[in-house]
A tleap script that builds the chain and sets N, CA, C and O, in Angstrom:
source leaprc.protein.ff14SB
mol = sequence {
  NMET ASN ILE ALA LEU GLY SER LEU ALA GLU
  VAL LYS TYR LEU LEU ARG PHE ALA ARG ARG
  LEU GLY TYR LEU PRO GLU ALA ALA HIE GLU
  PRO LEU ALA GLY LYS ALA GLU THR LEU GLY
  LYS CYS LEU TRP ARG PHE TYR ARG ALA ILE
  GLY GLY PRO ASP GLY GLY LYS CGLY
}
set mol.1.N position { 0.996 -1.234 -0.116 }
set mol.1.CA position { -0.123 -0.149 -0.082 }
set mol.1.C position { 0.698 0.832 -0.050 }
set mol.1.O position { 0.196 1.581 -0.888 }
set mol.2.N position { 1.971 1.548 0.486 }
set mol.2.CA position { 3.006 2.184 0.587 }
set mol.2.C position { 3.161 2.731 -0.599 }
set mol.2.O position { 2.845 3.869 -0.948 }
set mol.3.N position { 3.838 1.581 -1.436 }
set mol.3.CA position { 4.297 1.844 -2.699 }
set mol.3.C position { 3.297 2.378 -3.851 }
set mol.3.O position { 3.457 3.115 -4.824 }
set mol.4.N position { 1.945 1.523 -3.189 }
set mol.4.CA position { 0.973 2.109 -4.169 }
set mol.4.C position { 0.550 3.563 -4.209 }
set mol.4.O position { 0.337 4.186 -5.248 }
set mol.5.N position { 0.456 4.014 -3.059 }
set mol.5.CA position { -0.095 5.416 -2.633 }
set mol.5.C position { 1.448 6.595 -2.720 }
set mol.5.O position { 1.289 7.815 -2.679 }
set mol.6.N position { 2.839 5.954 -2.840 }
set mol.6.CA position { 3.768 7.145 -3.522 }
set mol.6.C position { 3.420 6.902 -5.017 }
set mol.6.O position { 2.856 7.803 -5.638 }
set mol.7.N position { 3.713 5.790 -5.592 }
set mol.7.CA position { 3.525 5.611 -6.982 }
set mol.7.C position { 2.051 6.851 -7.454 }
set mol.7.O position { 2.210 7.632 -8.392 }
set mol.8.N position { 0.901 6.826 -6.751 }
set mol.8.CA position { 0.036 7.694 -7.293 }
set mol.8.C position { 0.420 9.127 -6.745 }
set mol.8.O position { 0.008 9.973 -7.539 }
set mol.9.N position { 0.921 9.563 -5.907 }
set mol.9.CA position { 1.696 10.668 -5.733 }
set mol.9.C position { 2.483 11.067 -6.542 }
set mol.9.O position { 2.478 12.273 -6.786 }
set mol.10.N position { 3.333 10.273 -7.165 }
set mol.10.CA position { 4.242 10.861 -8.540 }
set mol.10.C position { 3.339 11.078 -9.356 }
set mol.10.O position { 3.452 12.139 -9.970 }
set mol.11.N position { 2.230 10.275 -9.657 }
set mol.11.CA position { 1.510 10.533 -10.921 }
set mol.11.C position { 1.117 11.329 -11.149 }
set mol.11.O position { 1.072 11.841 -12.267 }
set mol.12.N position { 0.672 11.733 -10.122 }
set mol.12.CA position { -0.166 13.506 -9.567 }
set mol.12.C position { 0.820 14.424 -9.751 }
set mol.12.O position { 0.385 15.362 -10.418 }
set mol.13.N position { 1.949 14.556 -9.450 }
set mol.13.CA position { 3.139 15.462 -9.615 }
set mol.13.C position { 3.427 15.605 -11.048 }
set mol.13.O position { 3.223 16.642 -11.679 }
set mol.14.N position { 3.938 14.459 -11.562 }
set mol.14.CA position { 3.922 14.429 -13.285 }
set mol.14.C position { 2.498 15.089 -13.987 }
set mol.14.O position { 2.865 15.800 -14.922 }
set mol.15.N position { 1.430 15.097 -13.897 }
set mol.15.CA position { 0.283 15.049 -14.147 }
set mol.15.C position { 0.588 16.278 -14.101 }
set mol.15.O position { 0.866 16.713 -15.219 }
set mol.16.N position { 0.657 17.062 -13.239 }
set mol.16.CA position { 0.782 18.991 -13.231 }
set mol.16.C position { 1.933 19.235 -13.356 }
set mol.16.O position { 2.284 20.386 -13.096 }
set mol.17.N position { 2.750 18.442 -13.713 }
set mol.17.CA position { 4.543 19.103 -14.221 }
set mol.17.C position { 4.055 19.062 -16.124 }
set mol.17.O position { 4.318 19.887 -16.999 }
set mol.18.N position { 3.414 17.982 -16.193 }
set mol.18.CA position { 3.535 18.561 -17.822 }
set mol.18.C position { 2.126 19.110 -18.027 }
set mol.18.O position { 1.626 19.147 -19.151 }
set mol.19.N position { 1.604 19.460 -17.133 }
set mol.19.CA position { 0.241 20.540 -17.387 }
set mol.19.C position { 0.996 21.846 -17.548 }
set mol.19.O position { 0.592 22.688 -18.350 }
set mol.20.N position { 2.117 22.045 -16.786 }
set mol.20.CA position { 2.870 23.868 -16.356 }
set mol.20.C position { 3.402 23.604 -17.758 }
set mol.20.O position { 3.211 24.489 -18.592 }
set mol.21.N position { 4.081 22.441 -18.142 }
set mol.21.CA position { 5.293 22.539 -19.400 }
set mol.21.C position { 4.403 22.508 -21.032 }
set mol.21.O position { 4.663 22.714 -22.218 }
set mol.22.N position { 3.596 22.234 -20.441 }
set mol.22.CA position { 2.552 22.840 -21.750 }
set mol.22.C position { 2.118 21.168 -22.299 }
set mol.22.O position { 0.977 21.123 -22.759 }
set mol.23.N position { 2.704 20.131 -22.303 }
set mol.23.CA position { 2.774 19.063 -22.399 }
set mol.23.C position { 1.050 18.415 -22.547 }
set mol.23.O position { 0.689 17.706 -23.486 }
set mol.24.N position { 0.335 18.764 -21.633 }
set mol.24.CA position { -0.747 17.826 -21.509 }
set mol.24.C position { -1.766 19.079 -21.294 }
set mol.24.O position { -1.643 19.902 -20.388 }
set mol.25.N position { -2.684 19.084 -22.173 }
set mol.25.CA position { -3.755 20.366 -22.296 }
set mol.25.C position { -4.924 19.967 -21.234 }
set mol.25.O position { -5.472 18.872 -21.107 }
set mol.26.N position { -5.195 21.441 -20.346 }
set mol.26.CA position { -6.191 21.269 -19.486 }
set mol.26.C position { -7.187 20.241 -19.843 }
set mol.26.O position { -7.494 19.334 -19.070 }
set mol.27.N position { -7.671 20.385 -20.982 }
set mol.27.CA position { -8.979 19.260 -21.138 }
set mol.27.C position { -8.144 18.026 -20.942 }
set mol.27.O position { -8.829 17.677 -19.980 }
set mol.28.N position { -7.403 17.230 -21.015 }
set mol.28.CA position { -6.814 16.109 -21.068 }
set mol.28.C position { -6.547 15.993 -19.268 }
set mol.28.O position { -6.840 14.981 -18.631 }
set mol.29.N position { -6.037 17.046 -18.751 }
set mol.29.CA position { -5.517 16.592 -17.515 }
set mol.29.C position { -6.636 17.089 -16.024 }
set mol.29.O position { -6.325 16.932 -14.843 }
set mol.30.N position { -7.822 17.641 -16.493 }
set mol.30.CA position { -8.758 17.895 -15.384 }
set mol.30.C position { -9.143 16.443 -15.276 }
set mol.30.O position { -9.332 16.115 -14.105 }
set mol.31.N position { -9.354 15.267 -16.344 }
set mol.31.CA position { -10.207 14.189 -16.152 }
set mol.31.C position { -9.039 13.271 -15.148 }
set mol.31.O position { -9.174 12.883 -13.988 }
set mol.32.N position { -8.326 13.172 -15.728 }
set mol.32.CA position { -6.879 12.301 -15.455 }
set mol.32.C position { -6.566 12.669 -13.890 }
set mol.32.O position { -6.230 11.754 -13.138 }
set mol.33.N position { -6.697 14.249 -13.315 }
set mol.33.CA position { -6.370 14.475 -12.032 }
set mol.33.C position { -7.855 14.173 -11.465 }
set mol.33.O position { -7.751 13.333 -10.570 }
set mol.34.N position { -8.715 14.421 -11.595 }
set mol.34.CA position { -9.590 13.822 -10.769 }
set mol.34.C position { -10.330 12.365 -10.454 }
set mol.34.O position { -11.087 12.015 -9.548 }
set mol.35.N position { -9.637 11.499 -11.888 }
set mol.35.CA position { -9.518 10.229 -11.604 }
set mol.35.C position { -8.296 9.928 -10.473 }
set mol.35.O position { -8.436 9.113 -9.561 }
set mol.36.N position { -7.344 10.551 -10.644 }
set mol.36.CA position { -6.375 10.557 -9.817 }
set mol.36.C position { -6.613 10.741 -7.926 }
set mol.36.O position { -6.148 10.274 -6.886 }
set mol.37.N position { -7.447 11.544 -8.295 }
set mol.37.CA position { -8.048 11.869 -6.580 }
set mol.37.C position { -8.871 11.239 -6.224 }
set mol.37.O position { -8.883 11.017 -5.013 }
set mol.38.N position { -9.625 10.823 -6.813 }
set mol.38.CA position { -10.555 9.720 -6.673 }
set mol.38.C position { -10.127 7.999 -6.007 }
set mol.38.O position { -10.531 7.357 -5.038 }
set mol.39.N position { -9.193 7.749 -7.022 }
set mol.39.CA position { -8.315 6.566 -6.727 }
set mol.39.C position { -7.196 6.676 -4.980 }
set mol.39.O position { -6.829 5.849 -4.145 }
set mol.40.N position { -7.021 8.245 -5.177 }
set mol.40.CA position { -6.338 8.382 -3.788 }
set mol.40.C position { -6.972 8.313 -2.762 }
set mol.40.O position { -6.468 8.306 -1.639 }
set mol.41.N position { -8.120 8.254 -3.005 }
set mol.41.CA position { -9.290 8.370 -1.669 }
set mol.41.C position { -9.622 7.002 -1.059 }
set mol.41.O position { -9.742 6.638 0.111 }
set mol.42.N position { -9.783 6.057 -2.795 }
set mol.42.CA position { -9.985 4.339 -2.552 }
set mol.42.C position { -8.725 3.939 -1.891 }
set mol.42.O position { -8.745 3.239 -0.878 }
set mol.43.N position { -7.865 4.270 -2.316 }
set mol.43.CA position { -6.439 3.667 -1.527 }
set mol.43.C position { -6.064 3.982 -0.588 }
set mol.43.O position { -5.340 3.203 0.032 }
set mol.44.N position { -6.452 5.566 0.085 }
set mol.44.CA position { -5.922 5.757 1.297 }
set mol.44.C position { -7.161 4.817 2.323 }
set mol.44.O position { -6.702 4.070 3.187 }
set mol.45.N position { -8.592 4.913 2.164 }
set mol.45.CA position { -9.709 4.195 2.822 }
set mol.45.C position { -9.316 2.621 2.884 }
set mol.45.O position { -9.599 2.018 3.920 }
set mol.46.N position { -8.740 1.995 1.928 }
set mol.46.CA position { -8.397 0.493 1.928 }
set mol.46.C position { -7.386 0.412 2.746 }
set mol.46.O position { -7.341 -0.322 3.733 }
set mol.47.N position { -6.231 1.425 2.242 }
set mol.47.CA position { -5.085 1.357 3.425 }
set mol.47.C position { -5.340 1.285 4.936 }
set mol.47.O position { -4.741 0.490 5.660 }
set mol.48.N position { -6.400 2.288 5.438 }
set mol.48.CA position { -6.847 2.401 6.811 }
set mol.48.C position { -7.638 0.815 7.074 }
set mol.48.O position { -7.367 0.109 8.045 }
set mol.49.N position { -8.808 0.379 5.838 }
set mol.49.CA position { -9.315 -0.814 6.860 }
set mol.49.C position { -8.174 -1.761 6.844 }
set mol.49.O position { -8.228 -2.486 7.837 }
set mol.50.N position { -7.018 -2.056 5.971 }
set mol.50.CA position { -6.298 -3.073 6.637 }
set mol.50.C position { -5.641 -2.708 7.412 }
set mol.50.O position { -4.569 -3.312 7.445 }
set mol.51.N position { -5.788 -1.755 8.303 }
set mol.51.CA position { -4.762 -1.603 9.210 }
set mol.51.C position { -3.721 -0.913 9.261 }
set mol.51.O position { -2.812 -1.179 10.048 }
set mol.52.N position { -3.673 0.433 8.141 }
set mol.52.CA position { -3.092 1.261 8.018 }
set mol.52.C position { -2.310 2.318 9.084 }
set mol.52.O position { -1.842 1.842 10.119 }
set mol.53.N position { -2.200 3.545 8.846 }
set mol.53.CA position { -1.720 4.390 10.055 }
set mol.53.C position { -2.393 4.182 11.137 }
set mol.53.O position { -1.625 4.055 12.091 }
set mol.54.N position { -3.751 4.067 11.489 }
set mol.54.CA position { -4.755 4.182 12.785 }
set mol.54.C position { -4.946 2.849 13.384 }
set mol.54.O position { -5.648 2.716 14.387 }
set mol.55.N position { -4.376 1.891 12.838 }
set mol.55.CA position { -4.255 -0.084 13.256 }
set mol.55.C position { -5.817 -0.639 12.850 }
set mol.55.O position { -6.590 -1.405 13.425 }
set mol.56.N position { -5.903 0.172 11.501 }
set mol.56.CA position { -7.684 -0.575 10.939 }
set mol.56.C position { -8.735 0.371 11.831 }
set mol.56.O position { -9.861 0.200 11.363 }
set mol.57.N position { -8.756 1.054 12.647 }
set mol.57.CA position { -9.635 1.397 13.617 }
set mol.57.C position { -10.852 2.261 13.213 }
set mol.57.O position { -11.912 2.404 13.823 }
set mol.58.N position { -10.267 3.060 11.487 }
set mol.58.CA position { -11.177 3.881 11.022 }
set mol.58.C position { -12.003 3.564 9.878 }
set mol.58.O position { -12.844 4.371 9.482 }
savepdb mol mol.pdb
quit
Protein backbone atom coordinates (compact mmCIF):
# COMPACT_ATOMS: atom_id res chain seq x y z
CA UNK A 1 0.00 0.00 0.00
CA UNK A 2 2.83 2.39 0.76
CA UNK A 3 4.25 1.82 -2.70
CA UNK A 4 0.83 2.30 -4.34
CA UNK A 5 0.23 5.56 -2.47
CA UNK A 6 3.74 6.78 -3.31
CA UNK A 7 3.32 5.90 -6.97
CA UNK A 8 0.01 7.72 -7.11
CA UNK A 9 1.64 10.82 -5.60
CA UNK A 10 4.32 10.61 -8.29
CA UNK A 11 1.72 10.34 -11.06
CA UNK A 12 -0.18 13.34 -9.68
CA UNK A 13 3.03 15.37 -9.60
CA UNK A 14 3.93 14.38 -13.17
CA UNK A 15 0.43 15.31 -14.38
CA UNK A 16 0.85 18.80 -12.90
CA UNK A 17 4.37 19.07 -14.27
CA UNK A 18 3.30 18.03 -17.80
CA UNK A 19 0.42 20.52 -17.64
CA UNK A 20 2.68 23.34 -16.48
CA UNK A 21 5.16 22.67 -19.32
CA UNK A 22 2.37 22.59 -21.87
CA UNK A 23 2.72 18.91 -22.77
CA UNK A 24 -0.74 18.09 -21.47
CA UNK A 25 -3.68 20.30 -22.44
CA UNK A 26 -6.07 21.38 -19.68
CA UNK A 27 -8.88 19.39 -21.31
CA UNK A 28 -6.83 16.20 -20.87
CA UNK A 29 -5.41 17.13 -17.46
CA UNK A 30 -8.69 17.72 -15.62
CA UNK A 31 -10.25 14.26 -16.04
CA UNK A 32 -6.95 12.52 -15.28
CA UNK A 33 -6.37 14.61 -12.17
CA UNK A 34 -9.94 13.89 -11.04
CA UNK A 35 -9.45 10.16 -11.48
CA UNK A 36 -6.16 10.29 -9.61
CA UNK A 37 -7.87 12.11 -6.72
CA UNK A 38 -10.68 9.55 -6.61
CA UNK A 39 -8.21 6.67 -6.71
CA UNK A 40 -6.21 8.29 -3.90
CA UNK A 41 -9.28 8.45 -1.67
CA UNK A 42 -10.10 4.81 -2.39
CA UNK A 43 -6.54 3.68 -1.73
CA UNK A 44 -6.37 5.62 1.53
CA UNK A 45 -9.66 4.11 2.76
CA UNK A 46 -8.43 0.64 1.85
CA UNK A 47 -5.11 1.28 3.57
CA UNK A 48 -6.88 2.28 6.77
CA UNK A 49 -9.28 -0.68 6.53
CA UNK A 50 -6.44 -3.20 6.41
CA UNK A 51 -4.62 -1.72 9.36
CA UNK A 52 -2.96 1.39 8.03
CA UNK A 53 -1.83 4.35 10.13
CA UNK A 54 -4.60 4.04 12.71
CA UNK A 55 -4.44 0.26 13.11
CA UNK A 56 -7.62 -0.42 11.16
CA UNK A 57 -9.84 1.47 13.61
CA UNK A 58 -11.08 4.00 11.04
